[in-house]
MARSEMAR-702830 format. One record per residue (C-alpha): residue in three letters; x, y, z. Coordinates in Angstrom, 1 decimal. Last residue first. Layout:
N
{"ALA", {X, Y, Z}}
...
This chain:
380
{"PRO", {-10.6, -7.3, -21.2}}
{"ALA", {-8.7, -4.4, -19.3}}
{"ALA", {-7.7, -1.4, -21.1}}
{"LEU", {-3.9, -0.9, -21.9}}
{"ASP", {-3.5, 2.4, -22.2}}
{"VAL", {0.1, 2.1, -20.4}}
{"LEU", {-0.9, 4.5, -17.5}}
{"GLY", {-4.3, 3.9, -17.6}}
{"ALA", {-3.7, -0.3, -17.1}}
{"LEU", {-0.6, 0.7, -14.5}}
{"ALA", {-3.7, 2.7, -12.3}}
{"GLU", {-5.9, -0.6, -12.9}}
{"ARG", {-2.6, -2.6, -11.5}}
{"HIS", {-1.9, -0.6, -8.8}}
{"ARG", {-5.6, -1.0, -7.4}}
{"GLY", {-5.3, -4.3, -8.1}}
{"PRO", {-2.4, -4.5, -5.7}}
{"THR", {-4.0, -2.2, -2.9}}
{"GLY", {-3.2, 1.6, -2.2}}
{"LEU", {-1.4, 4.1, -0.1}}
{"ALA", {-1.1, 0.4, 2.3}}
{"LEU", {-3.0, -2.3, 1.5}}
{"GLU", {-0.2, -5.0, 1.1}}
{"ASP", {1.1, -2.9, 3.4}}
{"GLY", {-0.9, -4.5, 6.0}}
{"LYS", {-0.9, -7.7, 5.4}}
{"ALA", {3.1, -8.0, 4.6}}
{"ARG", {2.8, -6.7, 8.4}}
{"LYS", {1.0, -9.2, 9.9}}
{"LEU", {3.1, -11.7, 7.8}}
{"PHE", {6.4, -10.6, 9.1}}
{"LEU", {4.7, -10.2, 13.1}}
{"HIS", {3.2, -13.7, 12.5}}
{"ALA", {7.3, -14.8, 11.8}}
{"PRO", {8.5, -13.2, 15.1}}
{"HIS", {8.1, -17.2, 17.2}}
{"GLU", {7.2, -16.6, 20.2}}
{"TRP", {3.3, -15.6, 19.5}}
{"THR", {3.3, -19.0, 18.2}}
{"MET", {2.3, -20.6, 14.6}}
{"GLY", {5.3, -20.7, 13.0}}
{"ILE", {6.4, -23.1, 15.5}}
{"GLY", {3.9, -25.4, 14.2}}
{"GLY", {5.6, -25.7, 11.2}}
{"HIS", {8.1, -24.1, 9.8}}
{"LEU", {7.1, -24.4, 6.1}}
{"GLN", {3.6, -22.9, 7.1}}
{"VAL", {4.7, -19.7, 8.3}}
{"CYS", {7.8, -18.6, 6.2}}
{"GLU", {5.8, -19.8, 3.1}}
{"GLU", {2.8, -16.7, 4.3}}
{"ALA", {5.8, -14.5, 4.9}}
{"THR", {6.6, -15.5, 1.3}}
{"ARG", {3.2, -15.1, -0.6}}
{"VAL", {2.3, -11.6, 1.8}}
{"ALA", {5.8, -10.3, 0.7}}
{"VAL", {5.0, -11.3, -2.9}}
{"PRO", {1.6, -10.3, -3.1}}
{"GLY", {2.6, -6.5, -2.4}}
{"CYS", {5.9, -6.2, -4.2}}
{"TYR", {4.2, -7.1, -7.9}}
{"ALA", {1.1, -4.4, -7.9}}
{"GLN", {3.0, -1.9, -5.5}}
{"ALA", {6.3, -1.9, -8.1}}
{"VAL", {4.3, -2.3, -11.3}}
{"ALA", {2.5, 0.9, -9.9}}
{"VAL", {5.6, 2.1, -8.3}}
{"ALA", {7.2, 1.7, -12.3}}
{"VAL", {4.5, 3.6, -14.3}}
{"PRO", {4.2, 6.7, -12.1}}
{"ALA", {7.8, 6.6, -12.4}}
{"ASP", {7.8, 7.3, -16.6}}
{"PRO", {9.3, 10.5, -16.3}}
{"ARG", {12.2, 9.9, -14.3}}
{"ASP", {12.4, 11.9, -11.4}}
{"ALA", {15.6, 10.9, -10.9}}
{"ALA", {15.1, 9.7, -7.3}}
{"LEU", {11.7, 8.4, -7.7}}
{"ALA", {12.2, 5.8, -11.1}}
{"ASP", {15.8, 5.1, -9.0}}
{"ALA", {13.1, 3.8, -6.5}}
{"ALA", {10.9, 2.4, -8.6}}
{"ASN", {13.9, 0.4, -10.6}}
{"ARG", {15.1, -1.0, -7.2}}
{"ALA", {11.2, -2.1, -6.4}}
{"ALA", {10.3, -4.3, -9.6}}
{"ALA", {13.8, -5.7, -9.6}}
{"ARG", {14.0, -6.8, -5.7}}
{"ALA", {10.2, -8.2, -6.1}}
{"SER", {11.5, -9.9, -9.2}}
{"VAL", {14.9, -11.4, -6.9}}
{"VAL", {11.4, -12.1, -4.5}}
{"ASP", {9.7, -14.2, -6.6}}
{"LEU", {12.5, -16.4, -7.9}}
{"TRP", {13.5, -16.7, -4.3}}
{"LEU", {9.7, -17.6, -3.5}}
{"ALA", {10.0, -20.0, -7.0}}
{"ALA", {12.9, -22.1, -5.4}}
{"MET", {11.5, -22.1, -2.2}}
{"ARG", {8.3, -24.5, -3.3}}
{"HIS", {10.6, -26.4, -5.7}}
{"LYS", {13.1, -27.5, -3.0}}
{"LEU", {10.3, -28.0, -0.6}}
{"ALA", {8.4, -30.6, -3.0}}
{"GLN", {12.4, -32.1, -3.3}}
{"PHE", {12.6, -32.8, -0.1}}
{"SER", {16.2, -31.6, 1.2}}
{"GLY", {14.3, -28.8, 3.2}}
{"VAL", {13.1, -31.3, 5.7}}
{"PRO", {16.4, -32.3, 6.5}}
{"ARG", {17.2, -35.7, 6.9}}
{"GLY", {16.1, -38.6, 9.6}}
{"PHE", {12.8, -39.0, 8.7}}
{"GLN", {12.1, -35.4, 9.2}}
{"THR", {15.1, -32.7, 10.5}}
{"ARG", {14.6, -29.5, 11.2}}
{"GLU", {18.5, -27.6, 10.4}}
{"GLY", {18.0, -27.3, 6.3}}
{"THR", {14.0, -25.9, 6.8}}
{"TYR", {15.5, -23.6, 9.3}}
{"ARG", {17.6, -21.3, 7.3}}
{"VAL", {15.5, -22.3, 3.8}}
{"THR", {12.9, -20.4, 6.0}}
{"GLU", {14.9, -17.8, 7.8}}
{"GLU", {16.0, -16.3, 4.5}}
{"LEU", {13.0, -15.7, 2.6}}
{"CYS", {10.8, -14.4, 5.5}}
{"TRP", {14.1, -11.9, 5.6}}
{"GLU", {14.2, -11.3, 1.8}}
{"ALA", {10.4, -10.7, 1.5}}
{"LEU", {10.0, -8.2, 4.7}}
{"GLY", {13.0, -6.4, 2.9}}
{"LEU", {11.0, -6.4, -0.5}}
{"GLN", {8.1, -5.1, 1.7}}
{"GLU", {10.2, -1.8, 2.4}}
{"SER", {11.3, -1.6, -0.7}}
{"ALA", {7.9, -1.8, -2.2}}
{"LEU", {7.0, 0.8, 0.5}}
{"LEU", {9.2, 3.6, -1.8}}
{"GLY", {7.4, 3.2, -4.0}}
{"ALA", {3.7, 3.9, -2.7}}
{"GLY", {5.5, 6.7, -0.1}}
{"THR", {6.5, 8.3, -3.4}}
{"ARG", {2.7, 8.6, -5.3}}
{"LEU", {1.6, 9.2, -1.7}}
{"ALA", {3.4, 12.3, -1.1}}
{"ARG", {3.8, 13.1, -4.9}}
{"ASP", {-0.4, 13.3, -4.2}}
{"VAL", {-0.4, 15.3, -1.5}}
{"ALA", {1.9, 17.8, -3.0}}
{"ALA", {0.0, 17.9, -6.3}}
{"ARG", {-3.2, 19.1, -4.4}}
{"ALA", {-1.3, 21.3, -2.3}}
{"ARG", {-0.2, 23.1, -5.6}}
{"GLU", {-3.5, 22.8, -7.2}}
{"GLY", {-5.1, 24.7, -4.2}}
{"ARG", {-3.6, 25.8, -1.4}}
{"ALA", {0.2, 25.3, 0.3}}
{"LEU", {1.5, 25.6, 4.2}}
{"PRO", {-1.6, 27.2, 5.7}}
{"ARG", {-1.1, 27.0, 9.3}}
{"GLY", {-4.2, 25.2, 11.2}}
{"VAL", {-5.5, 25.5, 14.4}}
{"ALA", {-8.4, 23.0, 15.7}}
{"ARG", {-12.0, 23.8, 15.2}}
{"ASP", {-12.8, 20.2, 15.9}}
{"LEU", {-10.4, 18.3, 14.4}}
{"VAL", {-10.9, 14.0, 14.8}}
{"VAL", {-8.0, 12.0, 14.1}}
{"HIS", {-8.3, 8.2, 13.5}}
{"ALA", {-5.4, 5.9, 14.3}}
{"LEU", {-3.3, 3.4, 13.0}}
{"PRO", {-0.2, 1.4, 15.0}}
{"ARG", {2.3, 0.4, 12.1}}
{"THR", {3.9, -2.9, 14.3}}
{"LEU", {0.9, -4.0, 15.7}}
{"ASP", {0.0, -5.0, 12.3}}
{"LEU", {-3.6, -6.2, 12.4}}
{"PRO", {-4.5, -2.7, 13.6}}
{"THR", {-6.3, -2.2, 17.5}}
{"LEU", {-7.4, 1.7, 16.5}}
{"PRO", {-6.3, 4.4, 18.5}}
{"GLU", {-8.3, 7.7, 18.9}}
{"THR", {-7.0, 10.6, 18.2}}
{"ARG", {-8.1, 13.7, 19.3}}
{"VAL", {-7.5, 17.6, 18.0}}
{"GLY", {-9.3, 20.6, 18.9}}
{"ASP", {-6.5, 22.3, 21.7}}
{"ALA", {-3.2, 21.4, 20.5}}
{"ALA", {-1.2, 18.6, 20.9}}
{"ALA", {-0.9, 17.1, 17.4}}
{"ASP", {0.7, 20.4, 16.0}}
{"VAL", {-1.4, 21.3, 13.2}}
{"ALA", {-0.1, 22.1, 9.5}}
{"TYR", {-2.4, 22.8, 6.7}}
{"LEU", {-2.6, 21.5, 3.1}}
{"ALA", {-5.2, 23.1, 0.9}}
{"PRO", {-8.0, 22.3, -1.5}}
{"GLY", {-10.5, 25.2, -2.3}}
{"GLY", {-10.8, 29.1, -1.8}}
{"PRO", {-13.4, 28.8, 1.0}}
{"GLY", {-11.1, 25.6, 2.6}}
{"GLU", {-11.4, 22.0, 1.9}}
{"ALA", {-8.7, 20.1, 3.9}}
{"PRO", {-5.6, 18.2, 3.4}}
{"VAL", {-4.1, 18.1, 7.3}}
{"LEU", {-0.2, 17.8, 7.8}}
{"LEU", {-0.2, 16.4, 11.2}}
{"LEU", {3.4, 17.4, 13.7}}
{"GLY", {4.1, 16.2, 17.3}}
{"ALA", {3.0, 12.3, 16.1}}
{"GLY", {2.8, 9.1, 18.2}}
{"ALA", {-1.3, 8.7, 17.9}}
{"ALA", {-0.4, 9.4, 14.4}}
{"ASP", {1.4, 6.4, 13.3}}
{"ALA", {-0.6, 5.4, 10.7}}
{"VAL", {-3.5, 7.4, 9.9}}
{"SER", {-7.3, 5.0, 9.6}}
{"THR", {-9.5, 7.6, 9.8}}
{"ILE", {-9.7, 11.2, 8.8}}
{"ARG", {-12.7, 13.1, 10.8}}
{"GLY", {-13.3, 16.7, 10.6}}
{"THR", {-13.0, 20.6, 11.3}}
{"LEU", {-10.1, 22.3, 10.9}}
{"ALA", {-9.8, 26.6, 11.8}}
{"GLY", {-7.8, 28.3, 8.9}}
{"ALA", {-9.8, 31.7, 9.5}}
{"ALA", {-11.5, 31.6, 6.3}}
{"ASP", {-13.1, 28.6, 7.7}}
{"ALA", {-11.3, 24.8, 7.4}}
{"ARG", {-13.2, 21.2, 5.9}}
{"VAL", {-12.2, 17.9, 6.7}}
{"THR", {-13.3, 14.5, 5.1}}
{"VAL", {-12.4, 15.0, 1.8}}
{"ALA", {-12.9, 11.8, -0.2}}
{"GLY", {-9.9, 11.5, -2.1}}
{"PRO", {-9.5, 11.7, -5.9}}
{"GLY", {-6.8, 8.6, -6.3}}
{"GLY", {-3.9, 9.9, -7.9}}
{"PRO", {-1.6, 8.0, -5.3}}
{"ALA", {-3.4, 5.5, -3.0}}
{"THR", {-5.3, 6.0, 0.0}}
{"PRO", {-5.2, 3.2, 2.4}}
{"LEU", {-3.5, 4.3, 4.8}}
{"ALA", {-6.4, 7.0, 5.6}}
{"VAL", {-5.0, 10.7, 5.4}}
{"ALA", {-2.9, 13.0, 7.5}}
{"LEU", {0.0, 13.3, 6.4}}
{"VAL", {2.5, 12.0, 9.7}}
{"GLY", {5.5, 14.2, 11.2}}
{"VAL", {7.3, 12.7, 14.0}}
{"THR", {9.3, 15.8, 15.8}}
{"ARG", {12.8, 16.1, 16.7}}
{"GLY", {14.0, 13.6, 14.0}}
{"ALA", {16.7, 16.0, 12.6}}
{"ALA", {14.7, 16.1, 9.1}}
{"LEU", {11.8, 16.2, 10.9}}
{"GLU", {12.3, 19.1, 12.5}}
{"ALA", {14.4, 21.0, 9.8}}
{"LEU", {11.5, 20.7, 8.0}}
{"PRO", {8.7, 22.0, 10.0}}
{"ALA", {11.2, 25.0, 10.0}}
{"ALA", {11.4, 25.2, 6.6}}
{"VAL", {7.5, 25.2, 5.6}}
{"GLU", {6.2, 27.7, 7.9}}
{"PRO", {9.8, 29.7, 7.4}}
{"ARG", {8.7, 30.3, 3.5}}
{"ASP", {11.2, 29.2, 1.1}}
{"THR", {10.0, 26.1, 0.8}}
{"ASP", {6.9, 26.5, -1.2}}
{"CYS", {5.4, 23.9, -0.5}}
{"GLY", {5.7, 20.0, -2.3}}
{"LEU", {9.1, 19.4, -0.2}}
{"LEU", {6.4, 19.2, 2.9}}
{"ALA", {4.6, 16.4, 0.8}}
{"THR", {8.5, 14.3, 0.7}}
{"VAL", {8.7, 15.0, 4.6}}
{"ALA", {5.3, 13.9, 5.6}}
{"LEU", {5.5, 10.6, 3.3}}
{"VAL", {9.6, 9.7, 3.3}}
{"ALA", {10.8, 10.5, 6.9}}
{"SER", {7.5, 10.5, 8.8}}
{"SER", {4.8, 8.1, 8.0}}
{"LEU", {7.1, 5.6, 5.7}}
{"TYR", {10.1, 6.0, 8.9}}
{"PRO", {7.1, 5.6, 11.7}}
{"VAL", {9.3, 3.4, 13.8}}
{"PRO", {8.1, -0.5, 15.0}}
{"ALA", {11.1, -2.2, 13.0}}
{"VAL", {10.1, -5.2, 11.0}}
{"ALA", {13.7, -6.2, 10.8}}
{"ARG", {13.8, -7.2, 7.4}}
{"GLY", {11.2, -4.4, 6.7}}
{"LEU", {13.5, -1.6, 8.2}}
{"GLU", {16.0, -2.8, 5.9}}
{"GLU", {14.4, -2.7, 3.0}}
{"LEU", {13.6, 0.6, 3.9}}
{"VAL", {16.8, 1.9, 4.8}}
{"VAL", {17.6, 1.4, 1.7}}
{"ALA", {14.8, 2.6, 0.3}}
{"ALA", {15.2, 6.1, 1.8}}
{"GLU", {18.7, 6.0, -0.7}}
{"ARG", {16.9, 5.4, -3.3}}
{"ALA", {15.0, 8.1, -2.8}}
{"GLY", {17.5, 10.9, -2.6}}
{"ALA", {20.3, 12.1, -0.7}}
{"GLY", {20.4, 15.7, 0.6}}
{"GLN", {21.3, 14.5, 4.2}}
{"GLY", {19.1, 17.2, 5.7}}
{"GLY", {19.4, 19.7, 8.1}}
{"PHE", {17.3, 22.6, 6.1}}
{"GLU", {20.0, 23.8, 3.2}}
{"GLU", {21.3, 19.9, 3.3}}
{"PRO", {18.2, 19.0, 1.7}}
{"VAL", {15.7, 17.0, 3.1}}
{"LEU", {15.0, 13.4, 1.4}}
{"LEU", {17.6, 11.6, 3.6}}
{"GLY", {17.1, 13.3, 6.5}}
{"ALA", {15.2, 10.8, 8.5}}
{"ALA", {18.5, 8.2, 8.1}}
{"GLY", {21.0, 10.7, 9.9}}
{"ILE", {22.4, 7.7, 11.5}}
{"GLU", {23.4, 8.4, 15.3}}
{"ALA", {20.4, 10.7, 15.1}}
{"THR", {17.5, 9.7, 13.2}}
{"LEU", {18.4, 6.1, 13.6}}
{"ALA", {19.2, 5.9, 17.2}}
{"ARG", {16.3, 8.6, 18.2}}
{"TRP", {14.4, 6.0, 16.6}}
{"LEU", {15.3, 3.1, 18.5}}
{"GLU", {15.5, 4.6, 21.7}}
{"PRO", {11.5, 6.2, 20.4}}
{"ASP", {10.2, 2.3, 20.5}}
{"TYR", {6.6, 3.4, 18.5}}
{"PRO", {2.8, 4.0, 19.4}}
{"ARG", {4.1, 2.7, 22.9}}
{"GLY", {1.0, -0.4, 23.8}}
{"THR", {4.7, -1.8, 26.1}}
{"GLU", {3.5, -5.7, 24.9}}
{"LEU", {4.2, -4.6, 21.1}}
{"ASP", {7.7, -3.8, 22.4}}
{"ALA", {8.1, -7.2, 23.8}}
{"LEU", {7.9, -8.4, 20.6}}
{"VAL", {9.8, -6.2, 19.0}}
{"ALA", {13.0, -7.0, 21.6}}
{"ALA", {12.5, -10.7, 20.9}}
{"PRO", {12.8, -10.3, 16.8}}
{"ALA", {16.3, -8.7, 17.4}}
{"CYS", {15.4, -4.8, 17.3}}
{"ARG", {18.8, -2.9, 19.1}}
{"ASP", {21.6, -4.7, 18.4}}
{"THR", {20.9, -6.3, 14.5}}
{"LEU", {19.0, -3.1, 13.6}}
{"LEU", {21.7, -0.6, 14.4}}
{"ALA", {23.8, -3.2, 12.6}}
{"ARG", {21.7, -3.4, 9.7}}
{"VAL", {21.4, 0.4, 9.5}}
{"ALA", {25.0, 1.0, 9.3}}
{"ALA", {25.3, -2.1, 6.7}}
{"ARG", {22.9, -0.6, 4.7}}
{"LEU", {24.4, 2.9, 4.5}}
{"ALA", {27.5, 1.4, 3.2}}
{"ASP", {26.0, -0.2, 0.9}}
{"GLU", {24.0, 2.6, -0.3}}
{"GLU", {27.1, 4.6, -0.3}}
{"ALA", {29.3, 1.7, -2.4}}
{"SER", {26.2, 1.9, -4.8}}
{"TYR", {23.4, -0.2, -5.2}}
{"LEU", {22.8, -1.7, -9.0}}
{"LEU", {19.3, -1.2, -10.2}}
{"ASP", {20.2, 1.8, -12.4}}
{"PRO", {17.5, 2.6, -14.8}}
{"ALA", {18.5, 2.5, -19.1}}
{"SER", {15.6, 4.1, -20.6}}
{"ASP", {15.5, 7.3, -19.0}}
{"ASP", {19.2, 7.3, -18.8}}
{"THR", {21.9, 8.5, -16.1}}
{"GLY", {20.2, 6.6, -13.1}}
{"THR", {20.7, 8.1, -9.8}}
{"MET", {23.6, 7.5, -7.2}}
């Protein structure tokens, strides 16, 4: 469901989106409880393969952005945003943003009539392969981006990309490179000769990072020139716009959990949530979260409808939702008192994800700068 008028975006959820939310939430409630996420972090796995299989095979979430002719659901950004809201509420350790959003959108920006593009698109839609757009996680849409990978005339790639999200568990790498004829986008098998991933220890353990090192790795060209550059930029913009929905879901969980806890925790014979100072703090958070929902939904609707103002909507959503998620998670930790500081309580997972998301695909400051240029409003 998309907005029908450029001046009137549709911020409400459709019946189909509500049904999708219910299915994803039920799955995550059953298989992604906070205790399970904490336990999974200690296994060292790049993601939860059983949860990913259920999300992709049972619900078909990995193919929401993929047209039906390639085995996808033929839905759009609004539906993917609903999934990301629920994944944010659960800080789910799955590569949905990397594979089902960034990698899929980059492939859709190439010539899908070519089998080199259509085949991996179908694999990603079915969840049989995890794909990763091999750019540093902090890379913002619209930025020039430093070229760190070079391609020779035979398509052999050499270079190093730092801090790539979910690279350690990927089967397919989509690598932007500079070749003899200019910029190009290549597909590289993650297990091929000349490909090495160097895992990092990130702040947010639910979204692992790794450096990708290529030493004359064989790449299959997917797009060249301006088309390759546009495909990568569109993927980054779509990812940034939908990341706002993940931040929204995260903030909603933190606020709901904080309200619940302060309603049960007693001090001086009464619930601490009844004290006026805490009421004011939680009311302020509620206003922030409601505003974040409007910004995130507007970005998702603009992307789904391919509205001309989509870059503005994405910049607004990222400039606003990132700080809201961090602030709500910080308040969640603080208002839980001592228990919020412990490893056993999941509050720290949400704070770390919020801080990681705030840096991903462009900082709020970077998006405010982009917004100023888009609306022709110079900084003071």
